[in-house]
C-alpha positions in Angstrom: -0.3 12.7 3.2 -2.5 12.8 6.3 -6.2 11.4 6.2 -7.8 14.9 6.0 -5.6 16.0 3.0 -6.3 12.7 1.3 -10.0 13.2 1.9 -9.8 16.6 0.5 -7.8 15.6 -2.7 -10.3 12.8 -3.4 -13.1 15.6 -3.4 -11.3 17.9 -5.6 -10.6 15.2 -8.1 -14.2 14.3 -8.2 -13.8 10.8 -6.8 -16.4 11.8 -4.3 -19.5 13.5 -5.4 -22.9 14.6 -4.1 -26.3 14.4 -6.0 -28.5 11.2 -6.7 -26.8 8.0 -7.7 -27.4 4.2 -8.3 -25.0 1.8 -6.6 -24.1 -1.8 -7.0 -26.9 -2.5 -4.5 -29.6 -1.5 -7.1 -28.8 -4.4 -9.3 -30.3 -6.5 -6.6 -32.7 -3.9 -5.2 -33.5 -1.6 -8.2 -36.3 0.3 -6.1 -34.0 1.1 -3.1 -33.5 4.7 -2.3 -30.9 6.5 -4.6 -27.8 7.4 -2.9 -26.8 11.1 -2.3 -23.3 10.4 -2.3 -21.2 8.7 -5.0 -17.7 7.3 -4.4 -15.6 6.4 -7.3 -12.2 5.2 -6.3 -11.0 3.7 -9.6 -8.2 4.5 -12.1 -8.9 6.1 -15.6 -8.7 2.7 -17.4 -11.6 1.6 -15.1 -13.9 4.8 -15.5 -12.2 6.6 -12.7 -10.1 9.5 -11.9 -7.5 8.3 -9.5 -4.0 9.4 -10.6 -0.9 7.1 -10.3 0.3 9.2 -7.3 -3.1 8.8 -5.4 -3.0 5.0 -6.0 0.4 5.0 -4.4 -0.7 7.0 -1.5 -3.6 4.7 -0.8 -1.2 1.7 -1.1 0.9 3.3 1.5 -2.0 4.1 3.8 -3.2 0.3 3.4 0.2 -1.1 4.2 0.4 1.2 7.2 -2.9 -0.1 8.4 -1.8 -3.7 8.0 1.6 -3.0 9.7 0.1 -0.9 12.8 -2.6 -3.6 13.3 -0.2 -6.5 12.9 -2.3 -8.2 10.2 -1.3 -11.8 9.5 -1.2 -12.7 5.7 1.1 -14.5 3.1 -0.9 -13.3 0.0 -2.4 -10.1 -1.2 -5.8 -10.4 -3.1 -7.3 -7.2 -4.8 -11.0 -7.5 -5.6 -11.6 -6.8 -9.2 -11.4 -4.4 -10.8 -11.0 -1.4 -8.3 -9.0 -3.4 -5.8 -6.5 -4.6 -8.1 -4.4 -1.5 -8.5 -4.5 -0.8 -4.8 -3.3 -4.3 -4.1 -0.4 -3.7 -6.4 0.3 -0.2 -4.7 0.1 -2.2 -1.4 3.1 -4.3 -2.6 5.0 -1.4 -3.6 4.5 0.3 -0.4 6.3 -2.6 1.4 9.4 -1.2 0.0 10.8 -4.6 -1.0 9.3 -6.7 2.0 6.7 -8.0 -0.5 6.9 -8.7 -4.1 4.6 -9.3 -7.0 4.6 -13.1 -6.6 2.5 -12.5 -3.4 -0.3 -11.0 -5.5 -3.4 -13.0 -6.4 -5.9 -11.8 -9.1 -9.5 -12.9 -9.1 -11.7 -13.0 -12.1 -14.9 -11.1 -12.5 -18.1 -11.9 -14.8 -20.0 -8.9 -16.0 -23.5 -9.0 -17.7 -26.0 -6.2 -18.3 -27.8 -7.1 -14.9 -25.3 -8.3 -12.7 -21.5 -8.4 -11.8 -20.0 -11.2 -9.8 -16.6 -12.7 -8.8 -15.9 -16.0 -10.0 -13.8 -18.8 -8.2 -11.0 -18.6 -10.9 -7.7 -17.1 -9.4 -4.4 -16.2 -11.1 -1.3 -16.3 -9.1 0.8 -18.7 -7.1 -0.4 -19.9 -3.6 -0.1 -22.9 -1.4 -3.1 -24.5 0.6 -3.7 -23.1 3.9 -2.0 -19.7 3.3 -3.7 -16.5 4.5 -4.9 -13.8 1.9 -5.4 -10.3 2.7 -8.3 -9.0 0.7 -8.0 -5.3 -0.6 -10.8 -3.3 -2.1 -11.8 0.4 -2.6 -14.9 0.5 -0.3 -17.8 -1.4 1.3 -21.4 -0.9 1.3 -23.0 -4.1 1.8 -20.6 -7.0 1.9 -21.9 -9.0 -1.1 -18.7 -8.4 -3.3 -16.5 -9.1 -0.5 -18.2 -12.4 0.4 -17.8 -13.2 -3.3 -14.2 -12.7 -3.2 -13.7 -14.5 0.2 -15.7 -17.4 -1.1 -13.5 -17.5 -4.2 -10.2 -17.7 -2.1 -11.6 -20.1 0.4 -12.8 -22.3 -2.4 -9.1 -22.4 -3.5 -8.0 -23.6 0.0 -6.8 -20.2 1.3 -7.8 -18.6 4.6 -9.3 -15.1 4.8 -9.5 -13.2 8.0 -9.1 -9.6 7.3 -10.0 -7.0 4.5 -8.8 -3.5 4.0 -10.9 -0.7 2.2 -10.5 3.1 1.7 -14.1 3.8 2.7 -16.6 2.1 4.8 -20.0 3.5 3.8 -21.4 2.1 7.1 -24.4 0.3 5.6 -24.1 -3.0 7.2 -21.0 -4.3 5.4 -18.7 -4.5 8.5 -21.3 -6.7 10.5 -21.9 -9.0 7.4 -18.2 -9.7 7.0 -17.8 -10.2 10.7 -20.5 -12.9 10.6 -18.4 -14.4 7.7 -15.2 -14.5 10.0 -13.6 -11.5 8.3 -12.6 -8.3 10.2 -12.8 -5.0 8.2 -10.2 -2.3 8.5 -11.3 1.1 6.8 -9.1 4.1 6.4 -12.3 6.3 6.6 -16.0 5.8 7.7 -18.6 7.6 6.0 -19.1 9.6 9.1 -15.5 10.7 9.2 -15.4 11.7 5.6 -18.4 13.9 6.0 -17.1 15.5 9.2 -14.0 16.5 7.3 -16.0 17.9 4.5 -18.2 19.9 6.8 -15.4 21.3 8.8 -13.5 22.2 5.6 -16.7 23.8 4.2 -16.7 21.6 1.1 -20.2 20.6 2.1 -23.0 21.9 4.2 -24.4 20.5 7.3 -27.7 20.0 5.4 -25.9 17.7 2.8 -24.2 15.7 5.7 -27.7 15.3 7.3 -29.2 14.3 4.0 -26.5 11.4 3.7 -27.1 10.3 7.4 -30.9 10.3 6.6 -30.3 8.2 3.6 -28.3 5.5 5.4 -31.1 5.2 7.8 -33.8 5.2 5.2 -31.9 2.3 3.0 -31.2 0.3 6.3 -34.9 0.3 6.8 -35.6 -0.6 3.2 -33.2 -3.6 3.0 -34.6 -4.8 6.4 -38.0 -4.9 4.8 -36.9 -6.5 1.5 -34.2 -8.7 2.4 
């Protein structure tokens, strides 16, 4: 499946919606502007719509990124909960080069007001090994940094992270400052361009999302 087809399938499945939405960012900044776009890249058991076939496709796309960019790693760590099935699909996409023993699972604590990744890790690893982090998307880098911290506390190295969508709201820069390079299959700009060219959304909707990104950047600079 090429990238454009994947983007359209995600839209048709309802994994990408347009309206007014609260994000994880609103847990820390409840008065931040509402997002005009919502991206839900989760499986049904985790309140999403991704089919098994789509998860497998994303795993293949991720593995292709790692292979084409010669990423170095010995372990695969999906960030809970959206990243876990994508990490498992990454292993399957390797066609036997990797196996489930390379997978690491991080623990997540959820309360009414906050979700955070804990330092507990399930899986086998050795001190000094490099773990490749996998997740669905990035807005700010808060969750990714929590995951990187958990892995580093367990004496693992982290240099790279793969996501499906970069919302282009500062996460790339924050991760880079943390010594981690982000690799995204889509940027928000790329996604919106595909949807406009395919007449799935109007230019006005595209401009609304772009305006929101500038507005929220200004808000976070003022309140961070």
